[in-house]
C-alpha positions, 0 to 999 in steps of 0.5 A, a space after each residue: 601595746 606597741 606605739 602606732 609609730 612603732 607599728 607603722 615603721 614596720 609596715 613592710 614586715 606587716 605586709 601593709 595590712 596583710 592578714 596572712 597567717 603567722 607562725 605561732 599566732 592564730 590567724 583567726 584571732 589576728 583577722 578579727 583585729 587587723 583592719 585595713 587602715 588600722 595599721 595593726 594597732 593591736 598587741 597580739 601576744 600568743 595564740 588563743 582559741 578561747 571561746 571559739 565555736 565551730 558551729 557553722 554546719 548549718 549555713 542557712 541558720 537564721 537569727 531572731 527577727 531584728 527591729 530597727 530603732 532610732 538609736 544604735 542597737 545591736 542586732 541578733 545574728 547567727 552564731 559562729 566563729 566568723 569575722 565581718 570586714 565590710 557591709 553594703 545596703 541596697 534597701 532597708 530589707 536588703 543588706 549584705 555583710 562579708 568576711 570569713 568563717 572558720 570551718 574547723 580546718 581553715 578560713 573560708 569566704 563568708 556572707 550574711 544577708 539581712 532581709 529586713 527581718 533576719 540576718 541569714 548565712 548564705 553559702 559562698 564558694 571557696 576557691 580552693 583548700 587554702 584560706 580565703 577572705 572577702 574584704 569589701 562588698 558593694 553592687 549596683 542592685 540587689 541582683 548585681 552584688 560584688 565582693 572582693 578579697 584574697 585567697 591563699 593558693 596551694 603554693 602559699 601565694 596570695 592572689 585576688 579573689 572576686 565573687 558575684 551574687 546574681 540574686 540567686 547564688 554567689 559564684 567566683 569570677 576570674 580576677 586579674 593579678 599582677 605578677 606578684 606572690 602577694 596580691 590583696 583586694 581590700 574594697 569594691 565599688 559599683 555604679 552599674 553592671 558594667 562599671 565595677 572597681 576593686 582596689 588594694 595592693 600587691 608586692 612589687 619587684 622592688 620588695 615594696 607594696 604598690 597600689 592596685 585597681 581593677 575594673 569590670 566592664 561587664 565581661 572581664 576584670 582588667 588591671 588599670 594603671 594607678 600611680 604611687 607616691 614615693 618609693 615606699 609602700 603604697 596601699 589602697 584600702 577604700 573605694 567609692 564611685 558616683 559614676 564611670 568618670 568619678 571614682 575615688 580610692 584612699 589608703 596610705 603611702 611611704 615616701 621611701 622604705 622605712 619612712 612614716 606613713 601618710 595619707 593617699 587619695 587617688 581619683 579616676 576621671 574616666 581616663 586616668 588615675 591621679 594623686 589628689 593632695 591630702 593632709 597627713 597630720 601627726 607623725 603617721 597617718 592612714 585612710 581606710 574608707 571613703 564616701 563620694 557624694 552627689 554634690 561632688 564632695 568626698 569624705 575619707 576616714 582613718 586615723 593619725 598618731 599624734 605622738 601619744 595616741 591614735 586619733 580619728 582622721 576625717 578629711 573633706 574635699 574634692 578634686 582640688 584637695 582636702 582639709 582635715 575636719 575635727 571629729 570627737 574622740 574619746 579623750 585620753 584614749 586611742 581612736 581609729 575609724 575603719 569605715 564611713 558612709 552617708 545617708 545624705 550630705 548632712 547625715 554621715 556616719 563613721 565607725 571604728 574603735 577606741 581603747 583606753 590608754 595602756 589597755 587592750 580593751 577595744 570598744 566600738 566607736 561611732 561618730 556622726 556628721 549632721 551637716 555642721 559638726 562631727 559628734 560621738 554617738 552611743 554604740 552598743 559596743 558588744 563585749 570586750 575586744 570589740 571593734 567595728 570594721 565597716 559601715 553602710 547607710 541608706 537615704 532616710 537615715 538607716 545605717 548598719 555597722 559590722 565588726 567583731 569580738 574575740 569570738 564572733 561577729 557583731 551587727 549594729 543598726 539605726 533607723 533615724 526618725 524621718 522629719 518629712 513635710 507631713 510630719 514625723 515618721 514614725 510619730 512615736 519612738 522609744 529608746 534606752 537611757 543614754 541613747 543618742 536618738 537621730 532625726 533625718 531631715 527628709 522634707 523639702 524645706 527647712 525644719 526645726 526640732 525643739 523640746 516641747 516640754 518647756 525645759 529647753 533641752 534642745 533646739 536643732 536650729 533650722 535644718 535643711 533637707 539632707 541634714 540631720 540632728 542628734 540628741 542623747 536622752 539620759 533620763 527616763 521620761 516621755 519627751 515631746 518634740 515639735 517641728 516648728 516648721 510644720 507644727 508636727 509633734 512626736 514623742 520619744 519614750 525612755 523607760 526606767 531600768 529594773 529587773 524582771 523578777 525579785 523576791 520579798 525582803 531582798 533589795 533590787 535596783 531601780 535606775 532612772 538615768 544614765 547620767 547625773 542631771 545638768 545644773 537646775 534639773 532633777 528626777 522624780 520617780 513614782 511607784 505603784 505597789 500591789 496594794 495601790 490603785 494608782 502611782 504615788 511619789 517614791 523619789 522626788 527632786 533627786 539628783 541620784 540616778 538610781 536607788 534600791 527598793 525592798 518589796 515587802 509583799 509579793 505581786 507586781 510593782 511598777 515604776 515610772 520617772 520623769 525629768 524636771 527643770 527645777 528652775 522654771 518648773 517645766 517637766 517631761 511626761 512620765 516614762 512608760 511604766 516598767 514592772 517587776 514581778 515579786 515572789 515570796 522569798 
């Protein structure tokens, strides 16, 4: 893999996140990995079409019904040779994801919609026979949705592309283009039907990239002048707006051609755009996404290169300036953030990818801000070569992240447990071993969540409305949680893992924890064989996370487990039983 420094130093050659086709390199492969803000961190040697499926013939094919859990889970979506770049939610049953799809000839604009039950492909018009891509999506309502990107014209030039959904169908809306052969829109933000912004960059007369912003006033798109910092490339990758007088754009800048990249933040006050000072740690840095909150503060996400690895970059501030806030990276690995979204000021998500040093096995990355600090949370990951490209969030702790693998798209979602003044919503929830469960404080006053078993697993401390709390449950058990502010109770259940079927005389594995226990904690596991009327002890006081079992007779075998504090004797309740059906060998 080339170093980030080396890649950034050749940003001009890479067209500043340009995703145009390359000779001898499959564009559909490149498009999955070159995300705005990532600055082409991937080593793409040679062309590949392995595992491709050109089965988009039925654009309205829907995936199986999806359920939202209090920990991040992968959601079933329609199959196809597609790419996702952005996502926007208007309600828990109204979410859009956009990108591109390969139709066997070229890449076309692509969109899918989630109705609260299923993701469905929705037809999107293509501007011509050339390739076209949608890079950003947002809107002011479910009947006013905008997507922005770019198209490759018959002459080979790249021009802006903007499409609109009116609640019935997508249509192409004429967009503005500066006098340039290379124009790209990477993001869109809308606060009202007559206040929509799109941002990106274009190739200027001097042969360097310049920032670009367009505004929709309800009638037409027009270019609004934006500043550039320095004589080198400048590009905008992310947009956010709270109103007509508060619009933010982020990206990167080069002080001079060939210089190292640095962060770039612009603000529109209703009249003009201006540069807002922002830190640029490391040797090189770039911002890919931004979210603006109602309290006037702003968060931006991206990455920087520290001389050894790519590191997540999180900036927090307002019109007076920004400061870098520490995230939680995978140690000794590259870490990059592509998107950021907020449910509330103390419930913020950032998504991207990480990769072990010296490898190209990219995996999804999700980090969370609970009002106090950023922490890494579990991500479904997908298969190898998976990255998350965008993320969106709704009030009350619901969020969706979209991305890509080598062969198709991926969607993950979370619906945090709401902590209301009247209790937990829902009162009971389930997760898998190793899941990071989330709670969103939606009540008006302060709330405090504690482990009710006496094991002292966690204590959230006092959390005001708008904040959140996360805890990772590694071990199978039934965990009781109490809100000390209201005395409301809740239960989170985590089952054991075992195969659905087995045969007599053949061992199978029972797993009761995703990690070894902390000092002073042990696992207890029980079994109920076909000849048993009740459960009995099988593994007691264990620190191992799994064991094999050899069934001697056919029938149904059930297992359950719990976590126990061996120091004070407190324990969680037994996990819900899981069964394996054993047949004669």
